[in-house]
Steps between C-alpha positions, in 0.01 A plus 500: 500500500645835394550740788417868461844662511383849411234678699215610277489873443142608475282807475353635823172324420569128503302187574507365856794266541273196528365568148832562327669268255856412594762473226537133595129436441516668161811304399306184593230603251762548229630149571166324450471270197409721206155351441411520870609864517303602191192307618512675836545841334214435256276395790576823687447696180155349440397575857565871447468579128333397178771263368433597137523877539802727471541867594668704226717808552697721260823670606629822345837659569410867542860602580778277371868470587744714695427345840769560764453159666734204445247214481703226333218383275380836369584641154361839608785569742720791393799300628481237225543512123194316373381711209200630693483874446396747767156635407300778662160448659238429235238760415160461664317456169736220391446309824122536469513378140701194608249431779208519256676254267567266792134508601389427145734200497336360813728621779328556834783680676743759365837522671737795464869457577763769540873439539560707811663423832193677634288787366565860599188709546555667161513149345188388679271783390469396131469134599203584722327647195575185298350282772182708513458488120560125478263436789232703318520250211364229731830316539660393826816701556844391619831683524859411579705813566764383749520585868227723640550776756253588773177635353561384142294182530204707618533728197502200268192355666313830473583516129330163455785249523375150581830307524858593572773264380821477698676165481724350766698331219653220709562372852665730758814285513554514122393858447848650547631285214258674263456859625704734719339842445190438709440270794244228550350707778458791256275276293302384801452860614348594163264202520391613846427848365288354221301288746456787743360712217235235432625382160541148366851358487663342197821338619703202390850424386740364241620141485788361300753758627731229638315467830456164675170323550514596869537864395199471269316363801625798703349743250164323512510500880542878499194541279277239661568620854375852446188564706318532168703332226524696174183498293721445194822298509705532180744213455769613258749273328828685450516651153871512430613819329853539372684768694334427835697320774263203499538434129641149462340363817413130469139454391243378750354156430144544365357252751651703784318804365169308501577386855546866597159587357339208685661589833393863462143384438495271805648757738295794364168336411299818437767696308514529124824330396626664182723366226714805431843559348651207313173372359612579145756217526250246635341248263124461520540169683695666782248783530220241515678325787528833681125560465440146629728580797293803595610796288194709415633834378721611212648810346356547156642675195817526297736648759567474871682825587808453276490128418278286282167345597274259310277699269127527550406268214722221633353539848143484372583187300653335807203594718267347239699175493484475878138613537609798710286812520611851589341583834 
């Protein structure tokens, strides 16, 4: 039995200790025979969701490149030479046009991402207008803008923001191998601010960055042990971009990725578990296994921030093959 060697960092609002998942318990789930694990995850999924329904979101990069952070996976960091150019914040009318197109394509939620360490007030003002305009279209709204200062989450909520995305990326004990310019606690503090403001949380991580299975379990423990686990849990498979420090990392076994989806479903039974970055490299058979293991949300469209994503037509064809409806 694996012992917990690293104390779990956690936001101020956490589950009572008797209800928390230990890293050892989560590793034990990972180690189940594959069929048993998927069966258990599918059972939990059916108890909480329509098993043939998927939530669809579209993600738009409203401000690309030039970020001061050193996240080892990110082509938008100004520290790396990846070919991603620094672009100014998009114009309001262009964002609204993209949101309208996303809605016409069947997206239910429109997510806006900006490559900032955290928004200054002068950055936030135009984004608040974007949120209000997108919300007026009848779409759910989501934003990922980096770390939030006191009072900013409340402004976003008042503008009509439904979800704030801020990923933990990995387990506390592996985090320093990936990022040095912000701490794990910085991320947890932003999540607390989002919760305190009354917004939904979108929070997950990236797998395939060279972490161990126990460290993948540590990430899931962080998420599952929040007093209210994230409403949306994006599970990203590392998209390797030449010029970033993590380019050349050994690829994660596809079955381990499916196991990660299944464990997330079991430990967070009422959360939407989203197939996010990396889906463009997954064959239909692997995506189908992920849906069987409890994934019930995807990003939809041609691009995911700065990397590829399966196009809308391919997604619709896959959903038709599997008998999946957009819900």
